[in-house]
Each structure stands twice: as C-alpha cells, then as structure tokens.
C-alpha angles and dihedrals in degrees: 000000000000092000091049094050093047090048092051092047090053090051089062090075098063091039092055090044091055092046091050092053094048094045092045091056098039097051090055088060090062109111113249139052122266090213092055091045091051096046100034133244093283095061116120120247089248092057091046091050091049091049091051090054092049091049091047090235092138093062121097116273093246091054092049091050094049089051090050094050092044091052093044092054087058094045094258112124094172136253125297114249092210104037094034090220139102111295090219093056091050098046105039097061089057095054097081092054092053092046090051091051093048093047093046091049091053092050093049092046092054093044088056096040102053102053094037093049093047092051092047093049096045091047096041113173094006129112095271091052093048093048091050093049094048093045096050094040087056091047089053091064096051113100115237095238092051092048090050091052092048093050091046091050099046105028097030109033106024104030093025091211096138135018116258100208140044134026101256131242098279139287117025091358090059091050089049093051095043096048097092095044092046091046090052092056093041094053090050091055101036099078092064092044093049092049092050096046094043092053091046093049092051090051093049092047088065094053122114095239091056091050089049091051091051091047088052090059100253112165124232095251089062099031096054100053099033102037108020109031098039091053095041101049099083095076087048090055090050094053090043093054093047091054097044091098089052090050094051091044090050091061089065092063096037094051090054093049095050098036095243113168095229137119094280096058090043090053094051094046090047091052090054091050094042090237097168098181095056093044091054095049096043093051090049091052092048090048089051089053091054094049094048092045091053090050090053092050090052089053089049088064090063092047094055097034116027089188090073113098119205116216125185115226 
C-alpha cells in the first residue's frame, strides 16, 4: 500500500508538467491581448507596447514557459496582470471554498444515490422503479448551467428557501449558502451513480449468499447494508472515479452562476481578462484535485474489498 501511494504521488509530477505545457500553449491561442485587457481599449499603442515588454509577452513562447517553470519551482507563479498582485496570494484563499463545494456535492450525490438505488432495485420493474429510471434519465439530459438557473429561480428567488449567491461566513452558514450549488452538481452526477448502483444491487440480489441469508431468516435492515450494499459498492466507486473530472469541472460553471468566490469563478474571470498567470495556476490546482481524488477512489477499493491488490505501474 505504501509503495503504491508513493508511486502515485510521484506520478503527479509528470501529470502536472503535461497539463502546464498544454494550458500554456492553449491560453495563448485565446483571442485578445493581455496588455490591452490590462490597460483598456483606449490605451495608446506606445503604452501597449511598453506593457507587453514589461509582461515579457514579446519573448518567444519557449522562453516564457521556461521562466514560468523556473518561477514555479521556487514558489513564484508570477504576478496577475489584472489584479496587480501575486498570483499565489489571489488563488490560494479561494481553494477552501472550492474544496467545500466539491465535498458537499459528493455527500449530497451519495445521499441521493443510495436510497433511490435501493428502492429501484428492491422494486425492480414496478412503478417506483420506472418512475426513478424516467426521472433520472431526464435529469441526465439537463445541462448543468440550465439546472443551476432553474434551482436558483425556483428554490432561491420564488420560494426563497436558499440563498443564490455567496459562500457564507463559515460553519452552518457556509453549508446553507452552498446547498443550491452543491445540489446542482449532485443532481448532474446522480443519474449515472444511480444506474450503476441499481444494476449492481440487482446482480448481487441474485447471488447464492444473498439467497442463503434470506433462507436463514435475515431481515432487510441487516441484509441490505451487510449483504447487498457492501458487495455492490465497487461499481459505484468505478463510475464515481470516472466522473470526478466532470464533478470538478462542473464547479467552474456552478461557481460562476451562484457568485461563489472559488477557483472556478476566478478561472472564468481570468479568461475574460486574459490573465495568463492566474489561468495557469488555477488549472494546475484543478488538475491536482483530479489526480488526488482518483488516488483516494483507488484506496477506497481496498477499504470495501480487501481482496483487491493495488499495484503501481
């Protein structure tokens, strides 16, 4: 286990290097000039040329990238063109908000998935199962941004059940403010999770050990968690790990919709202002989230099934 974890942690380095190269090249294909965005459209050509020299935008791409990597190795990710401040000091305070949103979304997704999947599997082919399948199949086709707008309109504006902006002041207030954004992401993920767990539960229900447990007189409240769920959760973990990138990517859109001061909203605003330094750091942090989250899901396999052996490549 220790060797596997260390091996996966070492693999983070080449992954982040590859992400940095791709992002570095892609953001320079964005139409527009960072110097013009920083000075405004009314700036004179002389001021724009001087700003480009100060921002080292006239240097070759390979030279700019080497300077970026050299600074990053020393903890210096540059200065924001737009905020005129250290990129690190702007980005790091927003990380906890995004992590809270991701964690809350995962919790809500699982809280929805488990009871709904159990009901659908135990009532296979009946009305409840059909209603659940149709409902979640429909939810699968709703875009995240549209779902976020609908929840904000009905639960936030009309019913006024939850706030539609901000991240709260900590504790219960943060949970209260992040409920709608987290629910938006959770509903977008839940259809795939419900489908995976329902299919796995139906397969396990036909196993010999479940039939033996029922013949022995085990009640449902003991049979479901001990026999069914524990042996059905591995496919759920697989689907969950595959969609982790989608979950983390969904926070970018949701944070913008609900005005949450996290990494996602910072990334979108930085793209509009052509703030290269912030875009590079935020994408590296999000890529790190995906790699670490996939490592945690791999370790979850061992927790739920000790027969699984982890081998580092």
